[in-house]
Structure formats: structure tokens, C-alpha cells
C-alpha positions in Angstrom: 0.0 0.0 0.0 2.9 2.3 0.7 4.2 1.8 -2.8 0.8 2.9 -4.2 0.9 6.1 -2.1 4.4 6.8 -3.4 3.1 6.5 -7.0 0.3 8.9 -6.3 2.5 11.3 -4.5 5.1 11.5 -7.3 2.5 11.8 -10.1 0.5 14.5 -8.2 3.7 16.4 -7.3 4.8 16.3 -11.0 1.4 17.7 -12.0 1.6 20.4 -9.3 5.1 21.5 -10.5 3.9 21.7 -14.1 0.9 23.7 -12.9 3.1 26.1 -11.0 5.4 26.5 -14.0 2.3 27.3 -16.1 1.3 30.0 -13.6 4.9 31.4 -13.5 5.2 31.4 -17.3 1.9 33.2 -17.6 2.6 35.7 -14.9 6.1 36.6 -16.3 4.9 36.6 -19.9 7.3 33.8 -20.9 5.4 32.0 -23.7 8.0 29.2 -24.0 7.7 28.3 -20.3 3.9 28.5 -20.4 3.8 26.3 -23.5 6.2 23.8 -22.0 4.2 23.7 -18.8 0.9 23.2 -20.6 2.4 20.3 -22.5 3.6 18.8 -19.3 0.1 19.3 -17.7 -1.6 17.5 -20.5 1.0 14.7 -20.6 0.9 14.0 -16.8 -2.9 14.3 -16.6 -3.4 11.9 -19.6 -0.9 9.4 -18.4 -1.7 9.7 -14.7 -2.8 6.1 -14.2 0.2 4.5 -15.9 2.6 6.9 -14.2 1.2 6.0 -10.8 1.5 2.3 -11.6 5.0 2.6 -13.0 6.4 4.8 -10.1 4.8 2.5 -7.5 6.5 -0.5 -9.1 3.2 -2.3 -9.5 2.3 -4.4 -12.6 -0.8 -3.4 -14.6 -3.5 -6.0 -13.7 -1.0 -7.9 -11.6 -2.9 -7.8 -8.3 -6.0 -6.4 -6.7 -4.0 -3.5 -5.4 -2.6 -2.7 -8.9 -6.1 -2.8 -10.3 -7.5 -0.5 -7.6 -4.5 1.9 -8.0 -4.9 1.9 -11.8 -8.7 2.5 -11.5 -8.2 5.4 -9.0 -5.5 6.8 -11.3 -8.0 6.7 -14.2 -10.5 8.7 -12.2 -7.9 11.3 -11.2 -6.3 11.4 -14.7 -9.7 11.8 -16.4 -10.6 14.6 -14.1 -7.3 16.4 -14.6 -7.5 15.9 -18.4 -11.1 17.2 -18.4 -10.0 20.3 -16.4 -7.1 20.9 -18.8 -9.5 20.7 -21.8 -11.8 23.1 -20.1 -9.0 25.5 -19.4 -7.7 25.4 -22.9 -11.2 26.1 -24.2 -11.5 29.5 -22.5 -12.8 27.9 -19.4 -15.9 26.6 -21.0 -17.0 23.0 -21.4 -17.8 21.5 -24.7 -19.8 18.3 -25.1 -16.8 16.5 -26.7 -14.6 17.2 -23.6 -16.2 14.4 -21.5 -15.7 11.5 -23.9 -12.4 12.9 -25.2 -10.9 13.0 -21.7 -11.6 9.3 -21.2 -10.2 8.4 -24.6 -7.1 10.6 -24.1 -6.3 9.0 -20.8 -6.9 5.5 -22.2 -4.6 6.0 -25.1 -1.9 7.9 -23.3 -1.8 5.4 -20.4 -1.7 2.4 -22.9 1.3 4.1 -24.6 3.1 4.6 -21.3 2.5 1.0 -20.3 3.8 -0.1 -23.7 7.0 1.9 -23.3 7.4 0.5 -19.8 7.0 -3.0 -21.1 9.6 -2.4 -23.8 12.1 -0.8 -21.4 11.8 -3.6 -18.9 11.9 -6.2 -21.7 8.5 -7.7 -20.9 5.6 -8.5 -23.2 2.9 -5.8 -23.5 0.8 -6.0 -20.3 -2.6 -7.5 -20.6 -5.4 -7.8 -18.2 -5.9 -11.2 -16.9 -9.4 -12.6 -16.8 -10.6 -13.7 -13.4 -13.0 -16.3 -14.8 
């Protein structure tokens, strides 16, 4: 359980640093810093579940804890991605933001899990059926 908390703490801290950089870039009128920070915000939000799993050292679908952590990460990541889409749309929701945030998180997290599997020399992670 402690490893899961570490994963959430690192991912959330990275998001908060990116958010602070975006505020700093906007306040000091540094477009390059603002743009970099916004890119980081989207990347961290979209990949939040996979980042949490990777940092915590858990294996996707490998245990009940890993499934719970990934599911919680999906909820957080989808919310952060939805908020980023809202902010980038002049702080207004559009109907497509809701399904898009789910799709973006799914695709980004799958990509991160694929990269992790390649780096660690393992086959692409798959969910194991419980039946």
C-alpha cells in the first residue's frame, strides 16, 4: 500500500510542479515556459494512471492493489484531463470534452504502459481474466 501512495505522491507532485510552472510562465509573460508547462500538464494528466502504476512498481493488472490503483488513477487522470481541456477552451466545457478526456487517458496510459514493457523487456501488459 505504501508503494501505491508513493506512486500517487510522485505523479501528483509532478502535476503540481507543471501547474506552478504554467502560472509562473503566464505571470512573467514567458510563452516558452507557459507552453512547456501546458504540454507537461496534459502529458501528466493523460498518463496519470500509468505513471502511478510505473512509479509505484506495480504491474498493470498484476494484483487487486494494482487494479485498484490503476482505477483510481483513471478517475484522477480523467478529471485532470477534463480540467485541462476546459481551461484550454477559454474555461468553457464542450460536449466532446467528456468522452475525449476518457479516450485521451486510455490512449496515453496504454502508450506509457507499452513503453514501460519495452524498457523492462516484458511483453505488453494485458489484463488477466478472473474467470
